[in-house]
C-alpha positions as CSV (number, residue, x, y, z in Angstrom):
1,X,0.0,1.6,20.6
2,X,-2.5,1.3,17.7
3,X,-3.2,5.1,18.1
4,X,0.5,5.8,17.6
5,X,0.5,3.5,14.5
6,X,-2.5,5.3,13.0
7,X,-0.9,8.7,13.7
8,X,2.3,7.7,12.0
9,X,0.5,6.3,9.0
10,X,-1.6,9.4,8.7
11,X,1.5,11.6,8.9
12,X,3.0,9.8,5.8
13,X,-0.2,9.8,3.9
14,X,-0.4,6.0,3.8
15,X,-3.4,4.3,2.2
16,X,-4.5,1.9,5.0
17,X,-7.5,0.4,6.6
18,X,-8.1,-1.2,10.1
19,X,-8.1,-4.9,9.9
20,X,-8.6,-5.8,13.6
21,X,-8.5,-3.6,16.7
22,X,-4.7,-4.4,16.8
23,X,-3.8,-4.3,13.1
24,X,-4.0,-2.4,9.9
25,X,-3.4,-3.2,6.2
26,X,-1.4,-0.7,4.1
27,X,-1.9,-0.8,0.4
28,X,1.4,-0.1,-1.5
29,X,1.1,0.4,-5.2
30,X,3.8,-1.3,-7.2
31,X,4.9,-1.4,-10.9
32,X,5.6,-5.2,-11.4
33,X,3.5,-6.4,-8.5
34,X,0.6,-4.0,-8.9
35,X,-0.4,-4.0,-5.2
36,X,1.4,-5.1,-2.1
37,X,-0.8,-5.4,1.0
38,X,1.3,-5.0,4.1
39,X,-0.1,-6.0,7.4
40,X,1.1,-4.1,10.5
41,X,0.1,-6.0,13.7
42,X,0.6,-4.6,17.2
43,X,2.0,-7.4,19.4
44,X,2.8,-7.3,23.1
45,X,6.3,-6.0,22.6
46,X,6.7,-5.1,19.0
47,X,5.1,-4.2,15.7
48,X,5.0,-7.1,13.3
49,X,5.3,-6.4,9.6
50,X,4.1,-9.0,7.0
51,X,3.4,-8.8,3.3
52,X,2.5,-11.6,0.9
53,X,4.8,-11.6,-2.2
54,X,4.0,-14.7,-4.3
55,X,2.6,-18.2,-4.2
56,X,4.7,-21.3,-3.8
57,X,6.8,-21.8,-6.9
58,X,5.7,-24.6,-9.2
59,X,9.2,-25.4,-10.3
60,X,12.9,-24.5,-9.5
61,X,12.1,-23.9,-5.9
62,X,15.8,-24.1,-4.9
63,X,16.7,-21.4,-7.4
64,X,13.9,-19.2,-6.0
65,X,14.9,-19.8,-2.4
66,X,18.6,-19.1,-3.3
67,X,17.6,-15.8,-5.0
68,X,15.6,-14.7,-2.0
69,X,18.3,-15.6,0.4
70,X,20.8,-13.5,-1.6
71,X,18.3,-10.6,-1.5
72,X,17.8,-10.9,2.3
73,X,21.3,-9.7,3.1
74,X,20.5,-6.3,1.4
75,X,17.1,-5.7,3.1
76,X,16.3,-3.3,5.9
77,X,14.0,-4.4,8.8
78,X,12.3,-7.2,6.8
79,X,13.3,-10.6,5.3
80,X,11.9,-13.0,2.8
81,X,10.3,-16.0,4.5
82,X,8.0,-19.0,3.7
83,X,4.8,-19.9,5.4
84,X,3.6,-23.5,6.0
85,X,2.4,-23.7,2.4
86,X,5.8,-22.4,1.1
87,X,4.2,-19.2,-0.1
88,X,6.6,-16.3,-0.1
89,X,6.2,-13.4,2.3
90,X,8.3,-10.4,3.7
91,X,8.3,-10.4,7.5
92,X,9.8,-8.3,10.2
93,X,9.4,-6.8,13.7
94,X,10.0,-3.3,14.9
95,X,10.3,-2.2,18.5
96,X,7.6,0.2,19.6
97,X,10.2,3.0,19.9
98,X,10.7,2.6,16.1
99,X,7.0,3.3,15.3
100,X,7.5,6.9,14.0
101,X,6.3,8.3,10.7
102,X,9.9,8.4,9.3
103,X,10.7,4.8,10.3
104,X,7.4,3.4,9.0
105,X,7.9,5.3,5.7
106,X,11.3,3.7,5.4
107,X,10.1,0.1,6.3
108,X,7.1,0.3,4.0
109,X,9.3,1.6,1.2
110,X,11.6,-1.4,1.8
111,X,8.6,-3.8,1.7
112,X,7.4,-2.3,-1.6
113,X,10.8,-2.2,-3.2
114,X,11.7,-5.7,-2.2
115,X,8.3,-7.2,-3.3
116,X,8.2,-5.2,-6.5
117,X,11.8,-5.8,-7.7
118,X,11.7,-9.6,-6.8
119,X,8.3,-10.3,-8.3
120,X,9.1,-11.0,-11.9
121,X,12.3,-12.8,-10.9
122,X,10.2,-15.1,-8.7
123,X,7.7,-15.6,-11.5
124,X,10.3,-16.4,-14.2
125,X,12.2,-18.8,-12.0
126,X,9.3,-20.5,-10.3
127,X,6.6,-20.4,-12.9
128,X,8.4,-20.4,-16.3
129,X,6.6,-23.4,-17.7
130,X,3.2,-21.8,-16.9
131,X,4.2,-18.5,-18.4
132,X,5.4,-20.2,-21.6
133,X,2.1,-22.2,-21.7
134,X,0.1,-19.0,-21.2
135,X,2.0,-17.4,-24.1
136,X,1.1,-20.3,-26.4
137,X,-2.6,-20.4,-25.3
138,X,-3.1,-16.6,-25.8
139,X,-1.3,-16.5,-29.1
140,X,-3.3,-19.5,-30.4
141,X,-6.6,-17.9,-29.5
142,X,-5.7,-14.3,-30.4
143,X,-6.0,-13.2,-26.8
144,X,-4.3,-10.1,-25.4
145,X,-0.7,-10.7,-24.2
146,X,-0.4,-7.2,-22.6
147,X,0.1,-8.6,-19.1
148,X,2.8,-10.9,-20.4
149,X,4.9,-8.0,-21.7
150,X,7.5,-8.4,-18.9
151,X,8.1,-11.9,-20.2
152,X,8.4,-11.2,-23.9
153,X,11.6,-13.1,-23.9
154,X,9.6,-16.3,-23.0
155,X,7.3,-15.9,-26.0
156,X,7.4,-19.0,-28.2
157,X,9.5,-18.7,-31.4
158,X,7.5,-19.1,-34.6
């Protein structure tokens, strides 16, 4: 099965590396979330898909969870889930018959799109106070605010 997985990933030109004898990690380049590392694990009866999206929200957890549940209904083959630390992941399982280049391309595209489009929403809902504090700290010290550009609307008013 791992050979079939490698062949399918090679066919789509995926950037991946072996993680264990039964798993690989695919690096998916995003725009908002700069990199999404997606693990593909060969299990006894399926291929498990898992990707870390964001840490446990510091605030407004219920609003973050509600947003992710709304998004789950629109996703293909994966869903947002929480681990025991309440960190946010995308997870799914594919039958072995689905491990083709075309299907992996579709699933990996869904993982990237879901992680990338939800990332800033998760940050704004779950880490707003920290983002606002970061703005104040950087402005007070004359530090670069380049990586806060997506949150310009949270910049303190003069």
